[in-house]
Residue frames as qw, qx, qy, qz and C-alpha x, y, z in Angstrom:
[[0.454, -0.714, 0.444, -0.295, -21.32, -18.73, 36.95],
 [0.947, -0.119, 0.299, 0.002, -20.82, -22.47, 36.53],
 [0.759, 0.567, -0.067, 0.312, -18.41, -21.87, 33.64],
 [0.040, 0.820, -0.386, 0.420, -16.31, -19.53, 35.78],
 [0.722, -0.503, 0.420, -0.221, -16.23, -22.07, 38.61],
 [0.959, 0.160, 0.185, 0.141, -15.08, -24.81, 36.23],
 [0.527, 0.731, -0.193, 0.387, -12.42, -22.54, 34.74],
 [0.288, -0.776, 0.429, -0.360, -11.16, -21.72, 38.24],
 [0.868, -0.281, 0.401, -0.083, -10.95, -25.40, 39.14],
 [0.859, 0.453, 0.035, 0.236, -9.19, -26.19, 35.82],
 [0.244, 0.813, -0.332, 0.412, -6.63, -23.49, 36.58],
 [0.568, -0.629, 0.448, -0.285, -6.18, -24.74, 40.15],
 [0.959, -0.014, 0.280, 0.035, -5.62, -28.29, 38.88],
 [0.712, 0.613, -0.085, 0.333, -3.14, -27.17, 36.20],
 [0.032, -0.821, 0.404, -0.402, -1.21, -25.07, 38.69],
 [0.768, -0.454, 0.411, -0.187, -1.16, -27.94, 41.18],
 [0.948, 0.237, 0.137, 0.162, 0.21, -30.26, 38.47],
 [0.502, 0.694, -0.205, 0.473, 2.98, -27.69, 37.90],
 [0.625, -0.191, -0.488, 0.578, 3.72, -27.60, 41.63],
 [0.039, 0.225, -0.099, 0.969, 2.18, -24.17, 42.22],
 [0.210, -0.624, -0.741, 0.132, -0.51, -23.27, 44.75],
 [0.025, -0.379, -0.018, -0.925, -2.19, -19.87, 44.73],
 [0.114, -0.258, -0.825, 0.489, -3.86, -19.79, 48.16],
 [0.240, 0.440, 0.318, -0.805, -6.29, -16.98, 47.29],
 [0.111, 0.013, -0.732, -0.672, -7.38, -18.36, 43.89],
 [0.190, 0.465, 0.810, -0.304, -11.16, -18.08, 43.53],
 [0.170, 0.678, 0.550, 0.458, -14.03, -16.25, 41.94],
 [0.092, 0.085, -0.155, 0.980, -14.17, -12.47, 42.26],
 [0.041, 0.510, 0.790, -0.337, -17.36, -12.04, 44.28],
 [0.159, 0.587, 0.110, -0.786, -18.10, -8.50, 43.06],
 [0.222, 0.298, -0.616, -0.694, -17.97, -9.54, 39.41],
 [0.068, -0.201, -0.973, -0.093, -20.37, -12.42, 40.07],
 [0.157, 0.466, 0.568, -0.660, -23.11, -10.03, 41.20],
 [0.398, 0.560, -0.081, -0.722, -23.91, -8.62, 37.76],
 [0.848, 0.367, 0.378, -0.064, -24.82, -10.08, 34.42],
 [0.702, 0.571, 0.044, 0.422, -22.14, -8.30, 32.38],
 [0.489, 0.488, -0.701, -0.174, -19.22, -8.51, 32.14],
 [0.879, -0.149, -0.444, -0.090, -18.97, -12.20, 32.99],
 [0.743, -0.663, 0.078, 0.049, -17.54, -13.40, 36.30],
 [0.340, 0.761, -0.514, 0.200, -13.83, -12.86, 36.84],
 [0.904, -0.212, -0.290, 0.233, -11.34, -15.24, 38.41],
 [0.213, -0.918, 0.283, -0.179, -9.27, -13.64, 41.15],
 [0.768, 0.299, -0.487, 0.289, -5.73, -15.00, 41.21],
 [0.665, -0.732, -0.144, 0.038, -5.24, -13.42, 44.61],
 [0.059, -0.877, 0.458, -0.130, -2.03, -12.77, 46.44],
 [0.968, -0.023, -0.174, 0.181, 1.01, -14.99, 46.87],
 [0.530, -0.748, 0.247, 0.313, 4.41, -14.90, 48.51],
 [0.152, 0.766, -0.522, -0.344, 7.71, -14.44, 46.68],
 [0.322, -0.233, 0.908, 0.132, 8.46, -18.16, 46.50],
 [0.540, 0.475, 0.682, -0.134, 5.09, -18.86, 44.90],
 [0.378, 0.853, -0.047, -0.356, 5.53, -16.01, 42.40],
 [0.007, -0.624, 0.726, 0.291, 8.90, -17.45, 41.38],
 [0.427, 0.040, 0.903, 0.017, 7.46, -20.97, 41.10],
 [0.532, 0.677, 0.437, -0.261, 4.64, -19.66, 38.91],
 [0.257, 0.832, -0.334, -0.361, 7.08, -17.75, 36.69],
 [0.188, -0.409, 0.871, 0.199, 9.20, -20.87, 36.34],
 [0.508, 0.277, 0.809, -0.107, 6.19, -23.03, 35.51],
 [0.489, 0.780, 0.228, -0.317, 5.15, -20.62, 32.76],
 [0.076, 0.709, -0.578, -0.398, 8.52, -20.70, 30.99],
 [0.890, 0.306, -0.223, -0.254, 8.51, -23.26, 28.17],
 [0.814, 0.251, -0.484, 0.199, 10.40, -26.39, 29.13],
 [0.041, 0.551, -0.548, 0.628, 11.29, -25.12, 32.58],
 [0.667, -0.417, -0.617, -0.014, 8.77, -26.61, 35.00],
 [0.448, -0.858, 0.057, -0.247, 8.97, -25.71, 38.66],
 [0.383, 0.508, -0.651, 0.414, 12.41, -25.62, 40.26],
 [0.812, -0.524, -0.163, -0.195, 12.45, -27.85, 43.30]]
């Protein structure tokens, strides 16, 4: 569980550095209840502007359009 929490925070920090905020980013509660498979990170929902910012941030050399 701790590893999943750290991975979620790492992702949140990397997205923030790219100018992207996923408001629903967090651990998937249902997947944390069992022992296998390991906990999942829920990227959640976002609006159109955030989806476009994320797509832009993922393109090599693009960064977030501001």
